[in-house]
C-alpha positions in Angstrom: 0.0 0.0 0.0 1.3 3.4 -0.9 2.1 5.7 2.0 3.0 9.4 1.6 6.6 10.3 2.4 5.8 13.8 3.7 2.9 15.4 5.4 0.7 17.5 3.1 0.9 21.1 4.3 -2.3 23.0 5.0 -1.5 25.4 2.2 -1.1 22.6 -0.4 -4.2 20.8 0.9 -6.2 24.1 0.6 -4.9 24.6 -3.0 -6.1 21.1 -3.9 -9.6 21.9 -2.4 -9.9 25.2 -4.1 -12.0 23.6 -6.9 -14.3 21.7 -4.5 -16.7 24.6 -4.0 -20.1 24.4 -5.7 -20.8 27.2 -8.2 -23.8 29.5 -7.7 -27.0 28.5 -9.6 -27.6 30.5 -12.8 -31.0 31.8 -13.7 -32.4 33.2 -16.9 -35.4 35.5 -17.3 -38.2 34.4 -19.6 -40.4 36.7 -21.7 -42.8 37.2 -18.7 -40.0 38.3 -16.4 -39.9 35.1 -14.4 -36.6 33.5 -13.4 -35.9 29.9 -14.0 -32.9 27.5 -14.5 -31.6 27.3 -18.1 -32.3 24.0 -19.9 -34.9 23.0 -17.2 -38.7 22.8 -17.3 -40.3 25.7 -15.4 -42.4 23.8 -12.9 -44.6 26.9 -12.2 -45.8 27.3 -15.7 -44.9 23.9 -17.2 -43.2 25.5 -20.1 -39.9 24.6 -21.8 -38.4 26.6 -24.7 -41.8 28.3 -25.3 -43.8 25.0 -25.5 -46.2 23.6 -22.9 -44.6 20.4 -21.6 -46.3 19.8 -18.2 -49.6 20.9 -16.7 -48.9 23.8 -14.3 -48.7 23.0 -10.6 -51.7 23.9 -8.6 -51.0 25.9 -5.4 
């Protein structure tokens, strides 16, 4: 089994973990001014790319 020869310093460990953070969610505005995720069905309206895909959710 491989064993490290030297202890990984906190700085090097932090540099490796610099890419582990999750990015912020992106939102796009549709023609009605509502925000939704790009390439996702809008569950409020049931629309995707201007077409009715699902029945709108009832509140």
